[in-house]
DRENDO-1510 file (C-alpha; in Angstrom, 1 decimal, always signed):
<recs>
REC; n; res; u; v; w
REC; 1; MET; +0.0; +0.0; +0.0 .
REC; 2; GLY; +1.2; +3.6; -0.7 .
REC; 3; ARG; +1.5; +6.4; +1.7 .
REC; 4; GLN; -1.9; +7.4; +3.2 .
REC; 5; VAL; -2.6; +11.0; +2.1 .
REC; 6; ARG; -3.5; +13.5; +4.8 .
REC; 7; ASP; -4.1; +17.1; +4.0 .
REC; 8; PRO; -1.8; +19.4; +6.1 .
REC; 9; ASP; -3.4; +22.5; +4.7 .
REC; 10; VAL; -6.2; +22.0; +7.3 .
REC; 11; LEU; -3.8; +22.3; +10.2 .
REC; 12; GLY; -3.9; +25.1; +12.7 .
REC; 13; ARG; -3.1; +25.5; +16.4 .
REC; 14; ALA; -6.5; +23.9; +17.5 .
REC; 15; SER; -6.3; +21.0; +15.0 .
REC; 16; ASP; -5.8; +17.3; +15.8 .
REC; 17; TRP; -2.1; +16.9; +14.7 .
REC; 18; SER; -1.8; +13.3; +16.0 .
REC; 19; PRO; -2.4; +11.6; +12.7 .
REC; 20; PHE; +0.3; +13.6; +10.9 .
REC; 21; ARG; +3.9; +12.5; +10.5 .
REC; 22; PHE; +6.4; +15.4; +10.4 .
REC; 23; GLY; +10.1; +15.3; +9.5 .
REC; 24; VAL; +12.4; +18.1; +10.7 .
REC; 25; LEU; +15.6; +18.7; +8.7 .
REC; 26; GLY; +18.2; +20.4; +10.7 .
REC; 27; LEU; +18.4; +20.9; +14.5 .
REC; 28; GLY; +19.7; +24.4; +14.8 .
REC; 29; VAL; +17.8; +27.0; +16.8 .
REC; 30; ALA; +14.8; +27.0; +14.5 .
REC; 31; GLY; +14.8; +23.3; +13.8 .
REC; 32; PHE; +14.9; +22.4; +17.5 .
REC; 33; ALA; +12.0; +24.8; +18.2 .
REC; 34; CYS; +10.0; +23.3; +15.3 .
REC; 35; ALA; +10.5; +19.7; +16.5 .
REC; 36; ASP; +9.7; +20.6; +20.1 .
REC; 37; SER; +6.6; +22.5; +19.2 .
REC; 38; LEU; +5.3; +19.8; +16.9 .
REC; 39; SER; +5.7; +17.3; +19.7 .
REC; 40; GLN; +3.8; +19.6; +22.0 .
REC; 41; VAL; +0.8; +19.7; +19.7 .
REC; 42; GLY; +0.7; +15.9; +19.4 .
REC; 43; ALA; +2.3; +15.3; +16.0 .
REC; 44; GLN; +4.5; +12.3; +15.2 .
REC; 45; VAL; +8.0; +13.8; +14.7 .
REC; 46; ALA; +11.3; +12.6; +13.4 .
REC; 47; ALA; +14.3; +14.9; +13.2 .
REC; 48; VAL; +17.6; +14.5; +11.4 .
REC; 49; ASP; +20.9; +16.5; +11.5 .
REC; 50; ALA; +24.1; +15.6; +9.7 .
REC; 51; SER; +26.1; +17.0; +12.6 .
REC; 52; ASP; +26.6; +15.2; +15.9 .
REC; 53; ALA; +28.3; +18.1; +17.6 .
REC; 54; ASP; +27.8; +18.5; +21.4 .
REC; 55; ALA; +25.1; +21.2; +21.0 .
REC; 56; ILE; +23.2; +19.1; +18.5 .
REC; 57; ARG; +23.5; +16.0; +20.8 .
REC; 58; ASP; +22.1; +18.1; +23.7 .
REC; 59; ARG; +19.1; +19.1; +21.7 .
REC; 60; ALA; +18.6; +15.5; +20.5 .
REC; 61; THR; +18.5; +14.3; +24.2 .
REC; 62; LEU; +15.8; +16.8; +25.0 .
REC; 63; LEU; +13.7; +15.8; +22.0 .
REC; 64; GLU; +14.0; +12.1; +22.7 .
REC; 65; LEU; +12.4; +12.7; +26.1 .
REC; 66; LEU; +9.5; +14.0; +24.1 .
REC; 67; ASP; +9.3; +10.9; +22.0 .
REC; 68; VAL; +10.9; +12.6; +19.0 .
REC; 69; ASP; +12.7; +10.1; +16.7 .
REC; 70; VAL; +16.1; +11.8; +16.4 .
REC; 71; ARG; +18.8; +10.6; +13.9 .
REC; 72; LEU; +22.2; +12.3; +13.8 .
REC; 73; GLY; +25.4; +12.0; +11.8 .
REC; 74; ASP; +26.3; +11.5; +8.2 .
REC; 75; GLY; +23.9; +9.2; +6.4 .
REC; 76; ALA; +21.0; +9.9; +8.8 .
REC; 77; GLN; +17.8; +9.7; +6.9 .
REC; 78; LEU; +14.2; +10.6; +7.6 .
REC; 79; PRO; +11.4; +8.0; +7.4 .
REC; 80; ASP; +9.7; +7.6; +4.0 .
REC; 81; ASP; +6.1; +8.0; +5.2 .
REC; 82; LEU; +6.1; +11.8; +6.0 .
REC; 83; ASP; +3.2; +14.1; +5.5 .
REC; 84; VAL; +5.2; +17.3; +6.0 .
REC; 85; LEU; +8.9; +18.1; +5.9 .
REC; 86; VAL; +9.9; +21.2; +7.9 .
REC; 87; VAL; +13.3; +22.6; +6.7 .
REC; 88; SER; +15.9; +24.9; +8.2 .
REC; 89; PRO; +16.4; +28.2; +6.4 .
REC; 90; GLY; +20.1; +27.4; +6.0 .
REC; 91; LEU; +19.3; +24.7; +3.5 .
REC; 92; ARG; +19.0; +25.5; -0.2 .
REC; 93; PRO; +15.8; +24.7; -2.0 .
REC; 94; SER; +17.9; +22.5; -4.2 .
REC; 95; HIS; +19.0; +20.3; -1.2 .
REC; 96; PRO; +18.6; +16.7; -2.3 .
REC; 97; VAL; +16.3; +15.8; +0.6 .
REC; 98; ILE; +14.0; +18.7; -0.2 .
REC; 99; VAL; +14.0; +17.9; -3.9 .
REC; 100; ALA; +13.3; +14.2; -3.1 .
REC; 101; ALA; +10.5; +15.1; -0.7 .
REC; 102; ARG; +8.7; +17.3; -3.3 .
REC; 103; GLU; +9.1; +14.8; -6.0 .
REC; 104; ARG; +7.3; +12.3; -3.8 .
REC; 105; GLY; +4.4; +14.7; -3.0 .
REC; 106; ILE; +5.5; +15.5; +0.5 .
REC; 107; THR; +4.5; +19.0; +1.7 .
REC; 108; VAL; +7.5; +21.2; +2.6 .
REC; 109; TRP; +7.2; +23.9; +5.2 .
REC; 110; GLY; +9.7; +26.5; +6.5 .
REC; 111; GLU; +9.7; +27.7; +10.1 .
REC; 112; LEU; +7.5; +30.8; +9.2 .
REC; 113; GLU; +4.8; +28.6; +7.7 .
REC; 114; LEU; +4.7; +26.4; +10.9 .
REC; 115; ALA; +4.8; +29.4; +13.1 .
REC; 116; TRP; +1.9; +31.1; +11.4 .
REC; 117; ARG; -0.2; +27.9; +11.7 .
REC; 118; LEU; +0.7; +27.5; +15.4 .
REC; 119; ARG; -0.6; +31.0; +16.5 .
REC; 120; ASP; -3.1; +31.0; +19.3 .
REC; 121; PRO; -6.5; +31.3; +17.7 .
REC; 122; GLU; -7.8; +33.0; +20.8 .
REC; 123; ARG; -5.2; +35.8; +20.6 .
REC; 124; PRO; -3.2; +35.6; +17.4 .
REC; 125; ALA; -0.5; +38.3; +17.7 .
REC; 126; PRO; -0.2; +40.3; +14.6 .
REC; 127; TRP; +3.1; +40.2; +12.7 .
REC; 128; LEU; +4.9; +43.2; +11.5 .
REC; 129; VAL; +7.5; +41.9; +9.0 .
REC; 130; VAL; +10.9; +43.4; +8.2 .
REC; 131; THR; +12.8; +42.2; +5.2 .
REC; 132; GLY; +15.4; +43.6; +2.8 .
REC; 133; THR; +19.1; +42.9; +2.0 .
REC; 134; ASN; +20.5; +45.1; +4.8 .
REC; 135; GLY; +19.3; +46.8; +8.0 .
REC; 136; LYS; +16.8; +44.2; +9.0 .
REC; 137; THR; +18.1; +43.5; +12.5 .
REC; 138; THR; +18.5; +47.2; +13.3 .
REC; 139; THR; +15.0; +48.0; +12.0 .
REC; 140; THR; +13.4; +45.1; +13.8 .
REC; 141; LEU; +14.9; +46.0; +17.1 .
REC; 142; MET; +14.0; +49.7; +16.6 .
REC; 143; LEU; +10.4; +48.6; +15.9 .
REC; 144; GLU; +10.4; +46.4; +19.0 .
REC; 145; SER; +11.6; +49.4; +21.1 .
REC; 146; MET; +8.9; +51.6; +19.7 .
REC; 147; LEU; +6.1; +49.1; +20.4 .
REC; 148; ARG; +7.3; +48.6; +24.0 .
REC; 149; SER; +7.6; +52.4; +24.4 .
REC; 150; ASP; +3.9; +52.5; +23.7 .
REC; 151; GLY; +3.3; +50.1; +26.6 .
REC; 152; LEU; +2.8; +47.0; +24.4 .
REC; 153; HIS; +3.9; +43.5; +25.2 .
REC; 154; ALA; +6.0; +43.1; +22.1 .
REC; 155; ALA; +8.8; +40.8; +20.9 .
REC; 156; ALA; +11.3; +40.6; +18.1 .
REC; 157; ALA; +11.7; +37.1; +16.5 .
REC; 158; GLY; +12.5; +35.2; +13.3 .
REC; 159; ASN; +15.8; +35.7; +11.5 .
REC; 160; ILE; +17.0; +37.9; +14.4 .
REC; 161; GLY; +18.0; +34.8; +16.3 .
REC; 162; HIS; +14.9; +34.2; +18.5 .
REC; 163; SER; +12.7; +31.3; +17.3 .
REC; 164; LEU; +9.4; +32.5; +15.8 .
REC; 165; VAL; +7.8; +29.1; +16.5 .
REC; 166; GLN; +8.9; +29.3; +20.2 .
REC; 167; THR; +7.6; +32.8; +20.4 .
REC; 168; VAL; +4.1; +32.0; +19.1 .
REC; 169; MET; +3.9; +28.9; +21.4 .
REC; 170; ASP; +4.7; +30.9; +24.5 .
REC; 171; PRO; +1.5; +30.9; +26.7 .
REC; 172; ASP; +2.6; +34.3; +28.0 .
REC; 173; GLY; +3.6; +35.4; +24.5 .
REC; 174; PRO; +3.5; +39.0; +23.1 .
REC; 175; GLU; +0.5; +40.8; +21.7 .
REC; 176; VAL; +2.4; +41.9; +18.6 .
REC; 177; ILE; +5.6; +40.5; +17.0 .
REC; 178; ALA; +8.3; +42.3; +15.1 .
REC; 179; VAL; +9.4; +39.6; +12.6 .
REC; 180; GLU; +12.8; +39.7; +10.9 .
REC; 181; VAL; +12.6; +37.7; +7.7 .
REC; 182; GLY; +15.6; +36.7; +5.6 .
REC; 183; ALA; +15.2; +35.5; +2.0 .
REC; 184; PRO; +16.3; +31.9; +2.9 .
REC; 185; GLN; +13.2; +31.7; +5.2 .
REC; 186; MET; +10.8; +32.3; +2.3 .
REC; 187; PRO; +10.7; +29.5; -0.2 .
REC; 188; PHE; +8.3; +27.3; +1.8 .
REC; 189; VAL; +5.9; +29.9; +3.1 .
REC; 190; TYR; +2.3; +29.8; +1.8 .
REC; 191; SER; -0.2; +31.2; +4.3 .
REC; 192; MET; +1.6; +33.9; +6.2 .
REC; 193; SER; -0.5; +37.2; +6.3 .
REC; 194; PRO; +1.3; +40.0; +8.1 .
REC; 195; LEU; -0.5; +43.1; +9.3 .
REC; 196; ALA; +2.3; +45.2; +7.7 .
REC; 197; THR; +5.4; +44.5; +5.8 .
REC; 198; ALA; +8.5; +46.6; +4.9 .
REC; 199; CYS; +11.2; +45.8; +2.4 .
REC; 200; LEU; +14.2; +48.1; +3.3 .
REC; 201; ASN; +16.3; +47.6; +0.1 .
REC; 202; LEU; +17.1; +45.1; -2.5 .
REC; 203; ALA; +20.7; +44.3; -3.6 .
REC; 204; GLU; +22.7; +41.2; -4.7 .
REC; 205; ASP; +23.0; +38.6; -1.9 .
REC; 206; HIS; +22.5; +34.9; -1.4 .
REC; 207; VAL; +23.1; +34.3; -5.0 .
REC; 208; ASP; +24.8; +31.0; -4.2 .
REC; 209; HIS; +21.7; +30.0; -2.1 .
REC; 210; PHE; +19.1; +30.6; -4.8 .
REC; 211; GLY; +21.1; +30.4; -8.0 .
REC; 212; SER; +20.4; +33.9; -9.3 .
REC; 213; PHE; +19.5; +37.4; -8.2 .
REC; 214; ALA; +16.1; +37.1; -9.9 .
REC; 215; ALA; +15.3; +34.1; -7.7 .
REC; 216; TYR; +16.5; +35.9; -4.6 .
REC; 217; SER; +14.3; +38.9; -5.4 .
REC; 218; GLN; +11.3; +36.7; -5.8 .
REC; 219; MET; +11.8; +35.4; -2.3 .
REC; 220; LYS; +11.8; +39.0; -1.0 .
REC; 221; ALA; +8.6; +39.7; -3.0 .
REC; 222; LYS; +6.9; +36.8; -1.2 .
REC; 223; ALA; +7.1; +38.7; +2.1 .
REC; 224; TYR; +4.5; +41.2; +0.8 .
REC; 225; GLN; +2.0; +38.5; -0.2 .
REC; 226; ARG; -1.3; +38.7; +1.8 .
REC; 227; THR; -0.2; +41.8; +3.7 .
REC; 228; GLN; -3.3; +43.2; +5.3 .
REC; 229; LEU; -2.8; +46.9; +6.1 .
REC; 230; ALA; +0.5; +48.5; +4.9 .
REC; 231; ALA; +3.0; +47.4; +2.3 .
REC; 232; ILE; +6.0; +49.7; +3.0 .
REC; 233; TYR; +8.8; +50.4; +0.4 .
REC; 234; ASN; +11.9; +52.5; +0.1 .
REC; 235; VAL; +11.4; +55.5; -2.2 .
REC; 236; GLN; +15.2; +55.7; -2.8 .
REC; 237; ASP; +15.1; +52.0; -4.0 .
REC; 238; SER; +12.6; +51.6; -6.9 .
REC; 239; ALA; +13.0; +47.9; -6.8 .
REC; 240; THR; +11.2; +47.7; -3.5 .
REC; 241; GLU; +8.3; +49.7; -4.9 .
REC; 242; HIS; +8.1; +47.3; -7.9 .
REC; 243; LEU; +7.8; +44.4; -5.4 .
REC; 244; VAL; +4.8; +46.2; -3.8 .
REC; 245; GLU; +3.1; +46.9; -7.1 .
REC; 246; ALA; +3.3; +43.3; -8.1 .
REC; 247; ALA; +2.3; +41.8; -4.7 .
REC; 248; ASP; -1.1; +40.1; -4.2 .
REC; 249; VAL; -2.0; +41.9; -0.9 .
REC; 250; ILE; -5.3; +41.9; +1.0 .
REC; 251; GLU; -7.9; +44.4; -0.4 .
REC; 252; GLY; -7.6; +47.7; +1.3 .
REC; 253; CYS; -3.8; +47.4; +2.0 .
REC; 254; ARG; -2.0; +50.7; +1.4 .
REC; 255; ALA; +1.4; +51.3; -0.3 .
REC; 256; ILE; +3.5; +53.5; +2.1 .
REC; 257; GLY; +6.8; +54.9; +1.1 .
REC; 258; PHE; +9.7; +55.9; +3.4 .
REC; 259; THR; +12.2; +58.5; +2.1 .
REC; 260; LEU; +15.3; +60.4; +3.2 .
REC; 261; GLY; +13.7; +63.4; +1.4 .
REC; 262; SER; +10.6; +65.4; +2.0 .
REC; 263; PRO; +7.6; +62.9; +2.1 .
REC; 264; GLY; +4.8; +63.0; -0.3 .
REC; 265; LEU; +1.3; +61.8; +0.5 .
REC; 266; SER; +1.2; +58.4; +2.2 .
REC; 267; MET; +4.9; +58.6; +3.0 .
REC; 268; VAL; +7.1; +59.0; +6.1 .
REC; 269; GLY; +10.2; +61.1; +5.5 .
REC; 270; VAL; +12.5; +63.8; +6.6 .
REC; 271; VAL; +12.0; +67.7; +6.8 .
REC; 272; GLU; +15.4; +69.3; +7.7 .
REC; 273; ASP; +16.4; +67.0; +10.7 .
REC; 274; VAL; +12.9; +65.9; +11.6 .
REC; 275; LEU; +11.3; +62.5; +10.9 .
REC; 276; VAL; +7.7; +63.1; +9.9 .
REC; 277; ASP; +4.6; +61.1; +9.1 .
REC; 278; ARG; +2.3; +61.9; +6.2 .
REC; 279; ALA; +0.8; +58.4; +6.0 .
REC; 280; PHE; -1.0; +57.7; +9.3 .
REC; 281; ILE; -2.7; +61.0; +10.2 .
REC; 282; ASP; -6.2; +62.1; +9.2 .
REC; 283; ASN; -5.1; +65.4; +7.6 .
REC; 284; ARG; -2.1; +63.9; +5.7 .
REC; 285; SER; -3.0; +65.8; +2.5 .
REC; 286; SER; -2.0; +69.1; +4.1 .
REC; 287; HIS; -0.1; +68.3; +7.3 .
REC; 288; ALA; +2.8; +66.2; +8.7 .
REC; 289; GLN; +3.2; +64.7; +12.1 .
REC; 290; GLU; +6.6; +65.1; +13.8 .
REC; 291; LEU; +7.9; +61.7; +15.0 .
REC; 292; ALA; +11.5; +62.2; +16.1 .
REC; 293; THR; +14.7; +64.1; +15.2 .
REC; 294; PHE; +18.2; +63.0; +14.0 .
REC; 295; ALA; +19.4; +63.5; +17.5 .
REC; 296; ASP; +17.2; +60.6; +18.7 .
REC; 297; ILE; +18.9; +58.1; +16.3 .
REC; 298; ASN; +21.8; +56.1; +17.7 .
REC; 299; PRO; +24.2; +55.6; +16.0 .
REC; 300; PHE; +23.5; +58.4; +13.6 .
REC; 301; ALA; +24.1; +57.6; +9.9 .
REC; 302; GLN; +22.0; +58.1; +6.8 .
REC; 303; HIS; +21.2; +54.3; +6.5 .
REC; 304; ASN; +20.1; +54.4; +10.2 .
REC; 305; VAL; +17.8; +57.2; +9.4 .
REC; 306; ALA; +16.2; +55.0; +6.7 .
REC; 307; ASN; +16.0; +52.1; +9.2 .
REC; 308; ALA; +14.3; +54.4; +11.7 .
REC; 309; LEU; +11.8; +55.6; +9.1 .
REC; 310; ALA; +10.9; +52.0; +8.1 .
REC; 311; ALA; +10.4; +51.0; +11.7 .
REC; 312; ALA; +8.3; +54.1; +12.4 .
REC; 313; ALA; +6.0; +53.3; +9.4 .
REC; 314; LEU; +5.5; +49.8; +10.7 .
REC; 315; ALA; +4.9; +51.0; +14.2 .
REC; 316; ARG; +2.4; +53.7; +13.0 .
REC; 317; ALA; +0.6; +51.1; +10.9 .
REC; 318; TYR; +0.0; +49.2; +14.2 .
REC; 319; GLY; -1.3; +52.4; +15.8 .
REC; 320; VAL; +1.8; +53.4; +18.0 .
REC; 321; ALA; +1.6; +57.0; +19.2 .
REC; 322; PRO; +4.2; +59.5; +17.7 .
REC; 323; ILE; +5.7; +60.1; +21.1 .
REC; 324; ALA; +6.4; +56.4; +21.4 .
REC; 325; VAL; +8.2; +56.4; +18.1 .
REC; 326; ARG; +10.5; +59.1; +19.5 .
REC; 327; ASP; +11.0; +57.3; +22.9 .
REC; 328; GLY; +11.6; +54.0; +21.1 .
REC; 329; LEU; +14.5; +55.5; +19.2 .
REC; 330; ARG; +15.9; +57.1; +22.3 .
REC; 331; ASN; +15.6; +53.8; +24.2 .
REC; 332; PHE; +17.0; +51.7; +21.3 .
REC; 333; GLN; +20.2; +49.7; +22.0 .
REC; 334; PRO; +22.0; +48.7; +18.8 .
REC; 335; ALA; +22.9; +45.1; +18.3 .
REC; 336; GLY; +26.6; +44.3; +18.3 .
REC; 337; HIS; +28.9; +44.5; +15.3 .
REC; 338; ARG; +26.9; +47.1; +13.4 .
REC; 339; ILE; +29.1; +50.2; +12.8 .
REC; 340; ALA; +30.2; +49.7; +16.4 .
REC; 341; ASP; +33.0; +51.8; +17.8 .
REC; 342; ALA; +36.0; +49.5; +18.6 .
REC; 343; GLY; +38.3; +52.1; +19.9 .
REC; 344; GLU; +40.9; +54.7; +18.8 .
REC; 345; VAL; +44.7; +54.3; +18.6 .
REC; 346; ASN; +47.0; +57.3; +17.7 .
REC; 347; GLY; +44.1; +59.2; +16.1 .
REC; 348; VAL; +42.9; +56.3; +14.1 .
REC; 349; ARG; +39.3; +55.0; +14.7 .
REC; 350; PHE; +38.4; +51.3; +14.5 .
REC; 351; ILE; +34.9; +50.4; +13.4 .
REC; 352; ASP; +33.4; +46.9; +13.8 .
REC; 353; ASP; +30.7; +46.4; +11.1 .
REC; 354; SER; +31.2; +42.6; +11.0 .
REC; 355; LYS; +27.4; +42.4; +10.2 .
REC; 356; ALA; +28.1; +43.8; +6.8 .
REC; 357; THR; +28.1; +40.4; +5.1 .
REC; 358; ASN; +27.3; +41.5; +1.6 .
REC; 359; THR; +28.5; +44.1; -0.9 .
REC; 360; HIS; +25.6; +46.5; -0.4 .
REC; 361; ALA; +26.1; +46.6; +3.4 .
REC; 362; ALA; +29.9; +47.0; +2.9 .
REC; 363; ALA; +29.5; +49.9; +0.5 .
REC; 364; THR; +27.1; +51.6; +2.7 .
REC; 365; SER; +29.5; +51.3; +5.6 .
REC; 366; ILE; +32.5; +52.6; +3.6 .
REC; 367; GLY; +30.4; +55.5; +2.3 .
REC; 368; ALA; +29.9; +56.8; +5.9 .
REC; 369; TYR; +33.6; +57.8; +6.2 .
REC; 370; GLU; +36.0; +59.9; +4.2 .
REC; 371; HIS; +39.1; +57.7; +4.3 .
REC; 372; VAL; +39.1; +54.0; +5.3 .
REC; 373; VAL; +41.5; +51.1; +5.5 .
REC; 374; TRP; +39.0; +48.5; +4.5 .
REC; 375; ILE; +39.2; +45.0; +5.9 .
REC; 376; ALA; +37.3; +42.6; +3.7 .
REC; 377; GLY; +36.8; +39.0; +2.7 .
REC; 378; GLY; +35.3; +35.7; +3.8 .
REC; 379; GLN; +32.7; +33.7; +1.8 .
REC; 380; ALA; +31.4; +35.8; -1.1 .
REC; 381; LYS; +28.2; +34.0; -1.6 .
REC; 382; GLY; +28.4; +34.4; -5.4 .
REC; 383; GLN; +28.6; +38.2; -5.3 .
REC; 384; SER; +30.5; +40.5; -7.6 .
REC; 385; PHE; +32.5; +43.3; -6.0 .
REC; 386; ASP; +33.0; +45.4; -9.1 .
REC; 387; ASP; +30.2; +47.9; -8.3 .
REC; 388; LEU; +31.5; +48.5; -4.8 .
REC; 389; VAL; +35.1; +49.0; -5.9 .
REC; 390; THR; +34.0; +51.3; -8.7 .
REC; 391; ARG; +31.9; +53.5; -6.4 .
REC; 392; MET; +34.0; +53.4; -3.2 .
REC; 393; HIS; +37.7; +53.1; -4.2 .
REC; 394; SER; +38.3; +56.8; -3.8 .
REC; 395; ARG; +37.7; +56.5; -0.1 .
REC; 396; MET; +40.0; +53.5; +0.4 .
REC; 397; ARG; +43.4; +54.4; +1.9 .
REC; 398; ALA; +44.3; +50.7; +1.6 .
REC; 399; VAL; +42.6; +47.3; +1.7 .
REC; 400; VAL; +43.5; +44.2; +3.8 .
REC; 401; LEU; +42.0; +40.9; +2.6 .
REC; 402; LEU; +41.4; +37.7; +4.4 .
REC; 403; GLY; +39.3; +34.6; +4.0 .
REC; 404; GLU; +38.3; +31.9; +1.5 .
REC; 405; ASP; +37.1; +34.2; -1.4 .
REC; 406; ARG; +39.6; +37.0; -1.0 .
REC; 407; HIS; +40.8; +36.5; -4.5 .
REC; 408; ILE; +37.4; +37.7; -5.8 .
REC; 409; ILE; +37.9; +41.0; -4.2 .
REC; 410; ARG; +41.6; +41.2; -5.1 .
REC; 411; GLU; +40.7; +40.7; -8.8 .
REC; 412; ALA; +38.1; +43.5; -8.7 .
REC; 413; LEU; +40.6; +45.9; -7.0 .
REC; 414; GLU; +43.4; +45.0; -9.4 .
REC; 415; ARG; +41.2; +45.6; -12.4 .
REC; 416; LEU; +39.2; +48.7; -11.2 .
REC; 417; ALA; +41.4; +50.4; -8.6 .
REC; 418; PRO; +45.0; +49.3; -9.2 .
REC; 419; ALA; +46.4; +52.3; -7.3 .
REC; 420; VAL; +44.8; +51.2; -3.9 .
REC; 421; PRO; +47.4; +49.5; -1.8 .
REC; 422; LEU; +46.5; +45.9; -1.2 .
REC; 423; VAL; +47.6; +43.2; +1.3 .
REC; 424; GLU; +46.4; +39.6; +1.6 .
REC; 425; ILE; +46.5; +37.5; +4.7 .
REC; 426; ALA; +46.7; +33.8; +3.9 .
REC; 427; ASP; +46.2; +32.6; +7.6 .
REC; 428; THR; +42.7; +31.1; +7.8 .
REC; 429; SER; +42.5; +30.8; +11.6 .
REC; 430; PRO; +40.6; +33.3; +13.8 .
REC; 431; GLU; +43.9; +34.5; +15.1 .
REC; 432; ALA; +44.6; +36.0; +11.7 .
REC; 433; LEU; +42.8; +39.1; +12.6 .
REC; 434; ASP; +45.7; +40.2; +14.8 .
REC; 435; GLN; +47.9; +40.2; +11.7 .
REC; 436; VAL; +45.1; +41.9; +9.7 .
REC; 437; VAL; +44.8; +44.7; +12.2 .
REC; 438; ARG; +48.6; +45.2; +12.3 .
REC; 439; GLU; +48.7; +45.5; +8.5 .
REC; 440; ALA; +45.8; +48.0; +8.5 .
REC; 441; VAL; +47.5; +50.2; +11.1 .
REC; 442; ARG; +50.5; +50.4; +8.9 .
REC; 443; PHE; +48.5; +52.2; +6.2 .
REC; 444; ALA; +46.2; +54.3; +8.4 .
REC; 445; GLN; +46.8; +58.0; +9.0 .
REC; 446; PRO; +45.4; +60.1; +11.9 .
REC; 447; GLY; +41.7; +60.8; +11.2 .
REC; 448; ASP; +41.3; +57.6; +9.1 .
REC; 449; VAL; +39.0; +54.7; +10.0 .
REC; 450; VAL; +40.1; +51.1; +10.0 .
REC; 451; LEU; +36.8; +49.5; +8.9 .
REC; 452; LEU; +35.9; +45.8; +9.3 .
REC; 453; ALA; +33.0; +45.7; +6.8 .
REC; 454; PRO; +33.8; +42.3; +5.1 .
REC; 455; GLY; +31.1; +42.2; +2.5 .
REC; 456; CYS; +31.2; +38.4; +3.0 .
REC; 457; ALA; +29.9; +35.7; +5.3 .
REC; 458; SER; +32.1; +34.6; +8.1 .
REC; 459; TRP; +31.8; +30.8; +8.3 .
REC; 460; ASP; +35.0; +30.0; +6.6 .
REC; 461; MET; +37.0; +31.2; +9.5 .
REC; 462; PHE; +34.6; +32.0; +12.4 .
REC; 463; ARG; +31.6; +30.6; +14.1 .
REC; 464; ASN; +29.6; +33.6; +12.9 .
REC; 465; TYR; +29.9; +37.3; +12.2 .
REC; 466; GLY; +29.7; +38.1; +15.9 .
REC; 467; HIS; +32.7; +35.8; +16.6 .
REC; 468; ARG; +34.6; +37.7; +13.7 .
REC; 469; GLY; +33.7; +41.1; +15.2 .
REC; 470; ASP; +34.8; +40.0; +18.7 .
REC; 471; ARG; +38.1; +38.8; +17.5 .
REC; 472; PHE; +38.6; +42.1; +15.6 .
REC; 473; VAL; +37.8; +44.2; +18.8 .
REC; 474; GLU; +40.3; +42.0; +20.8 .
REC; 475; ALA; +43.0; +42.6; +18.2 .
REC; 476; VAL; +42.4; +46.3; +18.3 .
REC; 477; ARG; +42.7; +46.3; +22.1 .
REC; 478; ARG; +46.0; +44.4; +21.8 .
REC; 479; ILE; +47.3; +46.9; +19.3 .
REC; 480; GLY; +46.4; +49.7; +21.6 .
REC; 481; GLY; +47.9; +48.1; +24.6 .
</recs>
């Protein structure tokens, strides 16, 4: 007999999950939360992970206590008779297990799809979604701060590192969620319907994950689908407006722009040094509501003004008071490794922007300073550095390269900016950053910035971008004595 067909499309928090067989692929933060939550609602669950590292084994032990069938190590396979495969966002849609499951007619969900279905039907917290190539985490945390400043029980979750499934399953969970969404989370999302969605910008990233920039863009576009109230776009980035124009949103949903210039009707923007709202006030055709000033934004930079405007638009869509937008910005604590001050030595500033893991983010970071010694390299994720070098080479005092794909950046510099001094560090251990910083100091002049904005992922040499940033800060402290 063949596999009995059960329709997972009917499943919601209050459903009977017990007849359904789920497979969870990957036991990272999201995968563990998915397996745990599925067990809680009574589903039959099997989970696999090719790793058998200590952290994975610890999670496996906890899941086995919940009667989850856990299989670890190379060659571990899921059962054949699954109804739904839940996949980690780190796995490409072309992963053999995912392809095989789809060919056999098994439904594939991502964490966002499962989280949406597991919302409490008695009090389903609305989702305010933040996506885009750069600035997502900063904007999401700004939004969370604004919501809390208005007295709301709010949480930031998703791609930000806090499991969205765990958040919606919390019996004392938030009344509204700021959801950071990365493109790798989007391929297997079908029913998510946010209250409001913002796409901050669109630039080349994750090309290796999706196979092309067009495919990556399509994943960003999916975030707008079924948005209920406000689809928020970047006026300075026309690609985001095109995504809104093409989106199948809920009838009555408004397109809201955010701009670093003076806002038109149904926009939030800037007048002199004041952030203003012409989208969510009754007399918007003739008036603008003051929300905050540049002095309220920390750290101040043009791209952080854009992040603040996007967060404000999402908060205002939910009904947050103008004063709470201002207070939220004042109370906001930036996440680490985002244009963070790493110290000063002999008149040279050191800036840790290890979170700049693509060329768009790195170019934005370089553009904030007049003269930089740029530290770059890592895993390039299929990106080209030609545009960055063409636009930013005049600001580069020198470049110090490290990591697996440093040759890609070197080749762009040699072709397009041959006059920029260049040093490559071959050491691929985390300790290489001491040598990197020493080389950077050799070129830097008083008033310059030594800028870690790698434009690449960190996994070739470090646990994550935070580990990379921490090692950079430690190296700077050693140089400074």
